[in-house]
C-alpha positions as CSV (number, residue, x, y, z in Angstrom):
1,M,88.5,-77.4,-108.3
2,T,85.7,-79.5,-109.7
3,Y,84.5,-80.3,-113.2
4,V,81.7,-82.3,-114.8
5,I,81.7,-85.5,-116.8
6,R,78.4,-86.3,-118.6
7,L,77.5,-89.7,-120.0
8,A,74.4,-89.2,-122.1
9,N,71.7,-91.6,-123.3
10,C,73.4,-94.8,-122.2
11,A,71.1,-97.6,-123.3
12,F,70.6,-100.9,-121.4
13,F,68.1,-103.8,-121.6
14,A,66.8,-104.7,-118.1
15,R,63.8,-106.0,-116.2
16,H,62.7,-103.3,-113.7
17,G,59.2,-102.4,-112.7
18,V,56.3,-103.2,-110.5
19,H,54.4,-105.4,-112.9
20,D,55.3,-109.1,-113.5
21,E,55.3,-108.5,-117.3
22,E,58.0,-105.9,-116.9
23,E,60.3,-108.5,-115.4
24,R,59.3,-111.2,-117.8
25,L,59.6,-109.2,-121.0
26,G,62.2,-106.6,-120.0
27,Q,62.7,-103.3,-121.8
28,R,65.2,-100.7,-122.7
29,F,66.2,-98.1,-120.1
30,Y,68.2,-94.9,-120.9
31,V,70.5,-93.3,-118.4
32,D,72.2,-89.9,-118.2
33,A,74.9,-89.4,-115.6
34,E,76.3,-86.1,-114.7
35,L,79.3,-86.6,-112.4
36,T,80.9,-83.8,-110.6
37,I,84.6,-84.6,-110.1
38,D,87.2,-83.3,-107.7
39,A,90.1,-82.6,-110.0
40,M,92.8,-83.2,-107.4
41,G,95.4,-81.8,-109.8
42,A,94.6,-84.3,-112.6
43,L,93.7,-81.6,-115.1
44,Q,97.0,-79.7,-114.6
45,A,99.0,-82.9,-114.8
46,D,97.0,-84.1,-117.8
47,T,96.8,-87.7,-116.4
48,I,93.9,-90.1,-115.9
49,E,95.2,-90.8,-112.4
50,G,93.1,-88.7,-110.0
51,T,90.2,-88.4,-112.3
52,V,87.4,-90.7,-113.5
53,D,87.7,-93.0,-116.5
54,Y,84.3,-92.6,-118.1
55,G,84.6,-96.2,-119.5
56,V,84.8,-97.4,-115.9
57,A,81.8,-95.2,-115.0
58,F,79.8,-96.6,-117.8
59,S,80.6,-100.2,-116.7
60,V,79.5,-99.4,-113.2
61,I,76.2,-98.0,-114.5
62,E,75.7,-101.0,-116.7
63,E,76.3,-103.4,-113.8
64,V,73.7,-101.7,-111.6
65,I,71.1,-101.3,-114.4
66,T,71.4,-104.9,-115.7
67,G,71.7,-106.3,-112.2
68,R,68.9,-107.2,-109.7
69,R,65.4,-106.1,-110.3
70,R,64.1,-102.9,-108.7
71,F,60.4,-102.1,-108.6
72,L,61.0,-98.3,-108.8
73,I,63.3,-96.6,-111.2
74,E,63.8,-94.0,-108.5
75,A,65.4,-96.6,-106.4
76,L,67.4,-97.8,-109.4
77,A,68.7,-94.2,-110.0
78,L,69.7,-93.8,-106.4
79,D,71.5,-97.2,-106.4
80,V,73.4,-96.1,-109.6
81,A,74.4,-92.8,-107.9
82,Q,75.5,-94.3,-104.6
83,T,77.5,-97.1,-106.4
84,L,79.3,-94.6,-108.6
85,C,80.2,-92.4,-105.6
86,A,81.3,-95.4,-103.5
87,R,83.5,-97.0,-106.2
88,L,85.0,-93.8,-107.7
89,P,85.9,-91.6,-104.8
90,Q,86.8,-88.7,-107.1
91,I,83.0,-88.2,-107.7
92,V,81.7,-85.7,-105.3
93,R,78.2,-85.6,-106.7
94,A,76.2,-87.8,-109.1
95,R,73.0,-86.7,-110.9
96,I,71.4,-89.7,-112.5
97,T,68.5,-89.5,-114.8
98,I,66.7,-92.7,-116.0
99,R,64.2,-92.8,-118.8
100,K,61.7,-95.7,-119.2
101,P,60.1,-95.4,-122.7
102,N,57.7,-98.3,-122.3
103,A,56.2,-97.4,-118.9
104,P,52.8,-99.1,-118.3
105,V,50.8,-95.8,-118.6
106,Q,47.3,-95.6,-120.0
107,G,48.0,-92.9,-122.5
108,V,50.5,-91.7,-125.1
109,L,53.9,-90.4,-123.9
110,D,57.5,-90.5,-125.0
111,H,58.9,-91.8,-121.7
112,V,58.8,-91.6,-118.0
113,E,61.9,-90.0,-116.4
114,V,63.3,-89.7,-112.9
115,C,66.3,-87.8,-111.7
116,V,68.2,-88.5,-108.4
117,V,71.1,-86.5,-107.0
118,W,73.6,-88.1,-104.6
119,P,74.5,-86.8,-102.2
120,G,71.3,-84.7,-102.1
């Protein structure tokens, strides 16, 4: 049996992007994580053992997002997904969406968004 944990609109300040100004100035990034979990009996037992502590998942996301610079938010999303799956083995699938509201685009838009699923 599997179930889904969703962390929605997690906000972090970081310095990702191709342009030097993006690294120098930094900006906010918003992350949604949809984590498919192998229940392994945790739901029937009503215990946190065997499931995913979403506070820990949030900390893993924060560590990756605020860590080393990535040029592509696609690469950043993949790194978040892979790191979550590696550190929390109960996660069988991670769908990570990253929004960049201040993308350097010539035009008016709300945000740029990418979504990565691991494993794909």
